[in-house]
C-alpha positions as CSV (number, residue, x, y, z in Angstrom):
1,M,0.0,0.0,0.0
2,A,2.8,2.4,0.9
3,R,4.4,1.8,-2.5
4,L,1.1,2.5,-4.3
5,Q,0.7,5.8,-2.4
6,A,4.3,6.8,-3.2
7,E,3.7,6.0,-6.9
8,L,0.5,8.1,-6.9
9,R,2.3,11.0,-5.3
10,R,5.1,10.8,-7.9
11,T,2.6,10.6,-10.8
12,E,0.6,13.6,-9.4
13,A,3.9,15.6,-9.1
14,I,4.8,14.9,-12.7
15,Q,1.3,16.0,-13.9
16,A,1.3,19.1,-11.8
17,P,1.7,22.3,-13.9
18,R,5.1,23.8,-13.3
19,R,6.3,27.3,-14.2
20,A,9.9,27.7,-15.0
21,A,11.7,30.1,-12.8
22,G,12.6,33.0,-15.0
23,P,13.6,36.7,-14.7
24,S,10.2,37.6,-13.3
25,V,10.5,35.1,-10.4
26,V,12.5,36.1,-7.4
27,R,13.2,34.3,-4.1
28,T,12.1,35.9,-0.9
29,T,11.6,35.0,2.7
30,I,8.3,35.3,4.6
31,R,7.6,34.6,8.2
32,L,4.5,32.5,9.0
33,P,3.0,31.1,12.1
34,R,3.9,27.4,12.4
35,R,0.3,26.4,12.0
36,L,-0.1,28.3,8.7
37,L,3.2,26.9,7.4
38,E,2.0,23.3,8.1
39,Q,-1.3,24.1,6.3
40,V,0.7,25.3,3.2
41,K,2.8,22.2,3.2
42,R,-0.2,19.9,3.5
43,Q,-2.0,21.6,0.7
44,A,1.1,21.5,-1.5
45,H,1.5,17.8,-0.8
46,R,-2.1,17.1,-1.7
47,E,-1.8,19.0,-5.0
48,G,1.6,17.7,-5.8
49,V,3.1,21.2,-6.1
50,N,5.7,23.3,-4.2
51,P,4.7,25.3,-1.1
52,S,5.7,28.4,-3.0
53,D,3.0,27.6,-5.6
54,V,0.4,27.4,-2.9
55,V,1.5,30.8,-1.5
56,E,1.6,32.3,-5.0
57,I,-1.9,31.3,-5.7
58,A,-3.2,32.5,-2.4
59,L,-1.5,35.9,-2.8
60,E,-2.9,36.2,-6.3
61,R,-6.4,35.5,-5.1
62,Y,-6.0,37.9,-2.2
63,F,-4.8,40.8,-4.3
64,R,-7.4,40.1,-7.1
65,S,-10.2,40.4,-4.5
66,R,-9.1,43.8,-3.4
């Protein structure tokens, strides 16, 4: 069962849309409460993306709603 779950995660990660880091992408540091960081990590794991993708989408939605 563990091998099946690992294979599913690997497959999901391969199928996840990835954006290539380019000149418009910069690295930064943010401070988050531990609880929020864990939520970001869990969501990223579920979606098969990087935590930075989850944060990016959340920030885009936040600023779009303003």
